[in-house]
Structures are given as C-alpha cells and as structure tokens.
C-alpha positions in Angstrom: -54.7 -5.6 -5.7 -55.9 -2.0 -5.9 -59.7 -1.6 -5.9 -61.7 1.4 -4.9 -65.4 1.1 -4.0 -67.6 3.9 -5.3 -69.8 4.3 -2.2 -73.1 3.8 -3.9 -75.3 1.0 -2.7 -74.5 -2.2 -0.6 -70.8 -3.2 -0.3 -71.3 -6.4 -2.3 -72.8 -4.6 -5.3 -70.0 -2.0 -5.2 -67.5 -4.8 -5.2 -69.2 -6.5 -8.1 -69.1 -3.3 -10.1 -65.4 -2.6 -9.5 -64.4 -6.2 -10.3 -66.4 -6.2 -13.5 -64.8 -3.0 -14.5 -61.3 -4.4 -13.8 -62.1 -7.5 -15.9 -63.7 -5.6 -18.8 -61.1 -3.0 -19.2 -58.3 -5.5 -19.2 -56.7 -4.9 -15.9 -57.5 -8.5 -15.0 -57.0 -10.5 -18.1 -58.4 -14.0 -19.0 -57.0 -16.6 -16.6 -56.0 -14.1 -13.9 -56.4 -15.4 -10.4 -58.6 -13.3 -8.0 -57.4 -12.7 -4.5 -58.6 -15.2 -1.9 -61.9 -14.0 -0.3 -60.4 -13.8 3.2 -57.5 -11.7 1.9 -59.6 -9.3 -0.1 -62.1 -8.9 2.7 -59.2 -7.9 5.0 -57.7 -5.5 2.5 -61.0 -3.7 1.8 -62.2 -3.8 5.4 -65.3 -5.8 4.4 -66.8 -9.0 5.8 -65.8 -12.2 4.1 -69.5 -12.9 3.5 -69.7 -9.8 1.4 -66.8 -10.9 -0.8 -68.2 -14.4 -1.1 -71.5 -13.0 -2.3 -69.8 -10.8 -4.9 -67.7 -13.7 -6.2 -70.8 -15.9 -6.4 -72.6 -13.3 -8.5 -69.7 -12.9 -10.8 -69.5 -16.7 -11.2 -73.2 -16.9 -12.0 -72.8 -14.2 -14.7 -69.8 -16.0 -16.2 -67.1 -13.5 -15.4 -65.1 -15.9 -13.2 -65.0 -19.6 -12.6 -63.8 -21.6 -9.6 -61.2 -24.3 -9.4 -61.5 -26.6 -6.5 -58.5 -26.2 -4.2 -57.0 -23.5 -6.4 -59.2 -20.4 -6.3 -61.3 -18.2 -8.6 -60.1 -17.1 -12.1 -61.2 -14.7 -14.8 -62.9 -16.5 -17.7 -61.8 -16.0 -21.3 -64.1 -13.1 -22.1 -63.5 -11.3 -25.5 -65.3 -8.1 -24.6 -62.6 -5.5 -24.1 -62.0 -4.5 -27.8 -65.7 -4.1 -28.4 -66.2 -2.0 -25.2 -63.3 0.2 -26.1 -64.7 0.8 -29.6 -68.1 1.7 -28.2 -66.5 4.1 -25.7 -64.5 5.8 -28.4 -67.5 6.6 -30.5 -68.8 8.9 -27.8 -65.7 11.1 -27.5 -67.7 13.9 -29.2 -70.8 14.8 -27.2 -74.0 13.9 -29.0 -75.9 17.1 -27.9 -75.3 20.5 -26.3 -76.9 19.1 -23.1 -74.5 16.1 -23.1 -71.6 18.4 -23.5 -72.6 20.6 -20.6 -73.5 17.6 -18.4 -70.1 16.1 -18.9 -68.5 18.5 -16.4 -70.7 16.9 -13.7 -69.7 13.3 -14.3 -68.0 13.2 -10.9 -71.1 13.1 -8.6 -69.4 12.3 -5.2 -69.3 16.0 -4.1 -70.9 15.3 -0.8 -68.9 12.1 -0.1 -65.1 12.6 -0.1 -64.4 9.7 2.2 -65.2 6.0 2.4 -64.8 3.5 5.1 -63.7 5.9 7.8 -64.6 5.3 11.4 -65.8 8.9 11.9 -67.3 10.3 8.7 -68.8 13.7 9.3 -70.6 13.6 5.9 -73.7 15.7 5.4 -76.8 15.2 3.3 -77.8 11.7 4.7 -80.9 11.7 7.0 -80.9 10.3 10.5 -81.0 6.5 10.6 -84.0 5.4 12.8 -84.1 1.6 13.2 -87.7 1.7 14.4 -88.6 3.4 11.1 -87.6 0.3 9.1 -90.2 -1.9 10.8 -92.9 0.8 10.6 -92.2 1.4 6.9 -92.2 -2.3 6.2 -95.7 -2.6 7.7 -96.9 0.4 5.6 -95.5 -1.1 2.4 -97.1 -4.5 3.1 -100.5 -2.8 3.8 -100.2 -0.6 0.7 -99.2 -3.6 -1.5 -102.3 -5.5 -0.3 -104.8 -2.7 -0.8 -103.5 -0.5 -3.6 -104.7 -0.9 -7.2 -101.9 -2.1 -9.6 -102.7 0.5 -12.2 -100.4 3.5 -12.9 -101.0 6.5 -10.6 -101.8 9.7 -12.3 -98.9 12.1 -13.1 -100.0 14.5 -10.3 -99.6 11.8 -7.7 -101.9 9.9 -5.5 -104.8 12.1 -4.3 -104.6 10.7 -0.7 -101.0 11.6 -0.4 -101.5 15.1 -1.9 -104.3 15.7 0.7 -102.0 14.6 3.6 -99.3 16.9 2.4 -101.7 19.8 2.3 -102.8 19.1 5.9 -99.3 18.7 7.1 -98.1 22.0 5.4 -101.0 23.9 7.0 -100.1 22.6 10.5 -96.4 22.8 10.3 -95.4 25.4 7.7 -98.3 27.9 7.7 -98.8 27.1 4.0 -102.4 26.6 2.8 -102.7 24.7 -0.5 -105.2 22.5 -2.2 -104.4 19.0 -3.4 -104.6 20.2 -7.0 -101.7 22.5 -6.2 -99.4 19.6 -5.3 -97.3 17.5 -7.7 -95.5 14.4 -6.4 -92.0 14.1 -7.7 -89.1 11.7 -7.2 -87.1 14.0 -4.9 -85.6 17.5 -5.0 -83.4 16.7 -8.0 -86.5 16.0 -10.2 -88.1 19.1 -8.8 -85.3 21.2 -10.0 -85.1 19.4 -13.3 -88.8 20.1 -14.0 -88.4 23.7 -13.0 -85.6 24.0 -15.5 -87.6 22.4 -18.3 -90.7 24.4 -17.8 -89.3 27.8 -16.9 -86.0 28.1 -18.7 -84.6 28.2 -22.2 -80.8 28.0 -22.9 -79.2 31.3 -22.0 -82.0 32.4 -19.6 -80.8 33.8 -16.3 -81.2 31.9 -13.0 -80.2 33.3 -9.7 -78.5 31.0 -7.2 -77.5 31.8 -3.6 -73.7 32.2 -2.9 -72.8 29.7 -1.5 -75.1 27.3 -3.2 -76.7 23.9 -3.3 -74.8 21.6 -5.7 -77.9 19.8 -7.0 -79.5 23.0 -8.2 -76.2 24.3 -9.7 -75.6 21.1 -11.6 -79.1 20.8 -13.1 -79.4 24.5 -14.1 -75.9 24.6 -15.6 -76.5 21.4 -17.6 -79.8 22.8 -18.8 -77.9 25.8 -20.2 -79.0 28.5 -17.9 -76.9 31.6 -17.4 -76.2 31.4 -13.6 -76.1 34.6 -11.5 -74.7 34.1 -8.0 -76.1 36.5 -5.3 -74.4 36.7 -1.9 -76.0 35.4 1.3 -75.1 36.8 4.7 -76.4 36.2 8.2 -79.9 37.3 7.1 -80.0 35.1 4.0 -80.0 36.3 0.4 -78.9 39.9 0.0 -81.8 41.2 -2.1 -80.2 44.5 -2.8 -77.7 42.6 -5.0 -80.3 40.9 -7.2 -79.7 41.8 -10.9 -81.4 44.8 -12.5 -82.2 42.7 -15.5 -85.0 40.3 -14.7 -84.0 36.7 -14.2 -86.4 33.9 -15.2 -85.8 32.0 -11.9 -84.5 32.5 -8.4 -83.5 29.5 -6.3 -83.5 30.0 -2.5 -83.4 28.0 0.7 -85.0 30.6 3.0 -85.7 28.5 6.1 -82.1 27.2 6.4 -79.8 28.5 3.8 -77.6 25.7 2.4 -74.9 25.4 3.4 -74.4 28.4 5.8 -77.6 27.8 7.9 -78.8 31.5 7.7 -82.5 32.2 7.9 -84.0 34.6 5.4 -85.3 37.5 7.5 -88.9 38.7 7.2 -87.9 42.0 5.7 -85.9 40.3 3.0 -88.7 37.7 2.4 -91.0 40.6 1.6 -88.4 42.3 -0.5 -87.7 39.1 -2.5 -91.4 38.6 -3.1 -91.8 42.2 -4.3 -88.8 41.8 -6.6 -90.3 38.7 -8.1 -93.6 40.3 -8.6 -92.1 43.4 -10.2 -89.8 41.4 -12.5 -92.4 38.7 -13.3 -89.9 36.0 -12.4 -90.4 32.7 -10.5 -89.0 31.7 -7.1 -88.1 28.1 -6.1 -88.3 27.7 -2.4 -86.3 24.6 -1.5 -87.4 23.6 2.0 -85.0 20.7 2.3 -84.9 20.4 6.1 -87.4 22.9 7.5 -88.8 20.2 9.8 -85.7 20.2 11.9 -85.5 23.3 14.2 -84.4 22.9 17.8 -85.1 26.3 19.5 -88.5 27.3 18.3 -91.5 26.3 16.2 -91.0 25.7 12.5 -90.8 28.9 10.5 -93.6 29.8 8.1 -92.8 29.0 4.5 -91.9 31.8 2.1 -94.9 30.8 -0.1 -97.2 31.4 2.8 -96.5 35.2 2.3 -96.8 35.0 -1.5 -99.8 37.0 -2.6 -98.6 37.2 -6.2 -98.4 33.4 -6.6 -94.8 33.5 -7.8 -93.3 30.9 -5.5 -92.8 27.2 -6.2 -92.5 25.3 -2.9 -90.3 22.2 -3.0 -90.4 19.7 -0.1 -88.8 16.2 0.3 -89.3 13.0 2.2 -85.8 11.8 1.4 -84.3 14.0 4.2 -87.1 13.5 6.7 -87.4 9.7 6.4 -84.6 8.0 4.4 -82.6 8.6 1.3 -83.8 5.5 -0.6 -87.3 6.8 -0.5 -87.0 9.0 -3.7 -90.1 11.1 -3.1 -90.8 14.8 -2.8 -93.4 17.3 -3.9 -94.0 20.7 -5.4 -96.7 23.2 -4.4 -97.3 25.1 -7.7 -98.7 28.4 -8.7 -102.0 28.0 -10.6 -100.5 29.4 -13.8 -97.9 26.6 -13.9 -99.9 23.5 -12.9 -100.6 22.1 -16.4 -97.1 22.7 -17.8 -95.6 21.0 -14.8 -97.8 18.0 -14.9 -97.1 17.6 -18.6 -93.3 17.8 -17.9 -93.7 15.2 -15.2 -95.6 12.9 -17.6 -92.9 13.2 -20.2 -90.2 12.5 -17.6 -91.5 9.3 -16.0 -95.4 9.3 -16.2 -95.8 9.0 -12.4 -94.0 8.4 -9.1 -94.3 4.8 -7.6 -97.8 4.2 -6.5 -97.4 1.7 -3.7 -94.8 3.9 -2.0 -97.2 6.9 -2.3 -100.0 4.9 -0.7 -97.8 3.7 2.1 -96.6 7.2 2.8 -100.2 8.6 2.7 -101.3 6.1 5.4 -98.1 6.7 7.4 -98.9 10.4 7.5 -102.7 9.9 8.2 -102.0 7.5 11.1 -99.6 10.0 12.8 -96.6 7.8 12.2 -94.8 10.5 10.2 -95.0 13.2 12.8 -94.1 10.7 15.6 -91.0 9.9 13.6 -90.2 13.6 13.2 -90.6 14.2 17.0 -88.1 11.3 17.6 -85.7 12.6 14.9 -85.8 16.2 16.2 -85.0 15.0 19.7 -82.1 12.7 18.6 -80.7 15.3 16.1 -80.7 18.0 18.8 -78.7 15.7 21.1 -76.2 15.0 18.4 -75.9 18.7 17.5 -75.3 19.6 21.1 -72.7 16.9 21.4 -70.9 18.2 18.3 -70.9 21.8 19.3 -69.8 21.0 22.9 -67.0 19.0 21.5 -65.9 21.8 19.2 -65.9 24.2 22.0 -63.9 21.8 24.2 -61.3 20.5 21.7 -61.1 23.2 19.1 -61.7 26.3 21.1 -60.8 29.6 19.5 -59.3 27.8 16.5 -62.8 27.6 14.9 -65.8 29.9 14.7 -69.1 28.1 14.9 -72.0 29.5 12.9 -75.1 29.7 15.1 -78.0 28.0 13.4 -80.2 25.8 15.6 -81.6 23.9 12.7 -80.8 21.3 10.1 -78.4 18.4 10.1 -75.0 20.0 9.9 -72.8 22.6 11.5 -70.6 25.2 9.7 -67.2 25.8 11.4 -64.8 28.4 10.0 -61.1 27.7 10.6 -59.3 30.7 12.1 -56.0 31.3 10.4 -56.2 28.5 7.8 -55.9 29.3 4.1 -57.3 26.8 1.7 -54.0 24.9 1.2 -53.6 24.5 5.0 -57.3 23.4 5.3 -56.6 20.7 2.7 -53.7 19.5 4.7 -55.9 19.3 7.7 -58.5 17.3 5.8 -55.9 14.9 4.5 -54.4 14.4 7.9 -57.8 13.8 9.5 -58.6 11.3 6.8 -55.4 9.4 7.6 -56.6 9.4 11.3 -60.0 8.0 10.3 -61.9 11.3 10.5 -63.9 12.6 7.4 -64.0 16.4 7.1 -65.7 18.3 4.3 -64.7 21.8 3.1 -67.0 24.7 2.5 -65.0 26.1 -0.5 -66.6 23.9 -3.2 -70.0 25.3 -2.5 -68.9 28.8 -3.6 -68.5 30.2 -7.1 -65.7 32.3 -5.7 -64.3 30.7 -2.5 -64.0 33.0 0.5 -60.6 34.0 1.9 -61.2 32.1 5.1 -61.5 28.3 5.0 -64.4 26.5 6.6 -65.8 23.0 7.2 -69.3 21.6 6.8 -69.7 19.0 9.5 -72.7 16.6 9.4 -73.8 14.8 12.5 -76.6 12.5 11.3 -74.5 9.4 10.7 -72.8 9.2 14.1 -74.1 8.6 17.6 -73.7 11.1 20.5 -70.8 9.0 21.9 -69.1 8.7 18.5 -69.5 12.5 17.9 -67.7 13.1 21.2 -64.9 10.9 20.2 -64.8 12.5 16.7 -64.5 16.0 18.2 -61.6 14.9 20.4 -59.9 13.5 17.3 -60.6 16.7 15.5 -58.9 18.7 18.2 -55.9 16.3 17.9 -55.8 16.9 14.1 -55.8 20.7 14.7 -52.9 20.2 17.0 -51.0 18.2 14.4 -51.8 20.7 11.5 -52.0 24.1 13.1 -52.9 27.3 11.4 -50.2 29.1 9.4 -47.7 28.1 6.8 -45.8 24.8 6.6 
C-alpha cells in the first residue's frame, strides 16, 4: 500500500491524515481491509505503537471498524461524491490573492526528504533536551499567575521590556517597549509589512538569492519583485533600482542563504538610499545570535538615524520551532498602522506563552540556553566542515561564514542536472542534501548545496560527511 507522510507534526497525526485522504478520495473504498499494524509499521519505518494510535483514532471517528480476528476495514462512508463536488467549485480562484497564492501550495521547500538517517535539512533550530523541562516549568508558572484576559495587540509589556533590554545588550539596538510589536513568527512579520506598506503592483526589493518566506508572502500580496544581487559583502547597493521601491528586505547579519555579512560601508549606503528614496527596510535578523568567531554584530537599525528600518527577530530559531513567536521593532511613523494590522489579523499573540518567555528571559534562562546552543552548534559546524575537507576535498568550495545554522558548499564541475543526480543518489543512500538553485530567481551556472547541521549530532555529522564523500565518488562531476 503506497502512503507518503507529509512531514508535518507527529508521525501518528501524519498517518491519520494520509489514511483519511485515501478513504475520502476513494482509493480505499468501503469494506477495504487496512494493512495489519505490524506490516504497515515496518513498511513506513514507524513504531507499531504509532500505527495502533492512528488506527484507534480513525476507529473513534468512524472511518474504520475492527473485526475480531480479521483486521480493520473501511466503513461505508458516502462522502466522496460530496467532497469532489465541493472541490470542483473552487477551480476558479475566488480572488486575485487566492490566484497568486495558488502557486505556493507546495510548502515543503525546505524539506525534500523524509525518514532518512542523515537529513541535512536547514531551518530547524537546535534540539536541546534540557530546554523542554525548563520551558515546561515556565509555562506552568505562567499559567498559574497570568490573567486569563486577552493580551493587548502590541504584546505583553513585560516581554517587550525584556526584548528591549536583550537587544541593547546583544545587538546594540536601543528601543523602547512602545516600539516593539509581538508577532507569531517571521512569517506574520512579513505579512504585516506587506499589508501595511504595499499595494498591488508596488515594488519590493529582495536579495538574490532570497529567503523563500519573504518571496512567497510578497508575491502572493501582489508586489512587483525586484531581485538585487548579493556578493561576499552582502547586498550590492549599486544595483538598487533608480525608481524608488516601497520596501527592501535584507538579512544583513547573515545573508540567507549565502551567509555573507553586509559590510559597514554598504550598510551606510543602504540607509542613505532608503532615506533619499523614502522607502522602508525590513531587517530580518533570523539567526544573529549564533556567531562563533566574534561578538554579535550590531543591528542595521542601530545605525538608522532616519528611522526607516523595521527590525524583525524570532524566538522560533533560537528556542524551538513550535514556539510561534517573534517581534518587530518599528519606526515611530508606522506603530499605529502595524498594531491595527496585527489586531485585524489575530487580535494578539498567545498570552501565557508571552508571560513564560518574559520570565525565562528575566531569570537568565534564555541567555543560558543561547550560550549552550552556540557551543553545541559551533562543535557541529566544525565537525561538518572538517568532514567536508576530509571526504570531499577539492570537489567542493566551502563558503566561509562562521555564523548561523547551515553551511553553503559549491560543487566544482557539477551542472544542475549532475547535482540533481547526486542528490537523488544520496537520498537512496540515506543522506538528505538540499540544492541552492531554488533560492535564486535566476539559478547560477555552478551548482551548490545548502547543508544544515542542527538536527544531527557531531558523531552523526562525521558519518554523514563520510557518506557524502562516497556519494561524490559514485556520482562524479561531468557528464553521464
């Protein structure tokens, strides 16, 4: 039986979704026998307990029933014709936004592989087992002491105060709590920027290569996207458009995905450009906390005398992905418009989680976690780079960027077809590799890989790099 999990959430919920889909679209008709739990667990490389939990939930919802000594069978549901009719009514997009957004229905850009032993995926933060217990204590405390009324749209005052103190210490950015807006992660930050600052057809500058999240949101909003090249010193300001854009999106502390740092001279040039063109800059500081060779860099906004920079930070990368919380530091002229847009979006961010995070920061737990994470990530980064030097050698060119949670490795002599063959072969060997090309509007001539190291231990990364070298041996550069 062919079933493919979607990779979102616990395995048993993924299995429930895929089985429901198979039942509702008719692939498993009424009376069909489901595979035995032990057999399906073996086929999908899941535990039998996971499969049993999924079957039990489907049984409780009436999708299947069990027959003693025989197995589990699909019940006689009559839903398929209705569902197909409903689906057909939406063939024509109901709005211009829906039409533009349809091109982004496939949202697994950063996750090409599932179930591999060595998956070098990027974007996931470091898993720190001690953080689970600490966060559980903070949530319990917050639940006991927090009022149950809705938090204001700006966010909890205590959390906004802690963010201001942290930014002053670590990023050289001095702000007041009234400048800070709590959001549910970087995605909502970009969505609010699009709603407040852009009309359909307005120009927005994106770095080339670019961050998928910003690209998807701005394109769905109807912005006219203008890619501007990045090099070893970050965004090439000389190539900014003569006609003023409404918005410029940059990752100056650690350009995503190349890892370049925007030089001081270009930071000043970019700020002067924004002031002269009266446009706004979104500074996405998605992983500025993780530098391994020096103190954290000062934020671009710390140099902003014209108050044109919107600073976006996130806790989803520094703590864990399921904590959907981030923040914006806003120019004074935009505060009220952003808080109104936030209110219209979801009223406010979760209050108990905000209270837990505020106390976690105030007690020093947040920075203790960051110190641990930096130490561990540095060890993993060094293991990956040492493994690349040892097993790949001159066949790859590693981009030097002692920061972040991934490494960029350009493949010498590989065109894009050959790189795809390498990725496919590696997948078959249990190694998940991710190409650089999809991050470009116009893919470069040379192929590269974006290799994340957060999800594997030092020992696993050493094994993964040895396997990578073997894959390069099996799929060498050049034509077939």
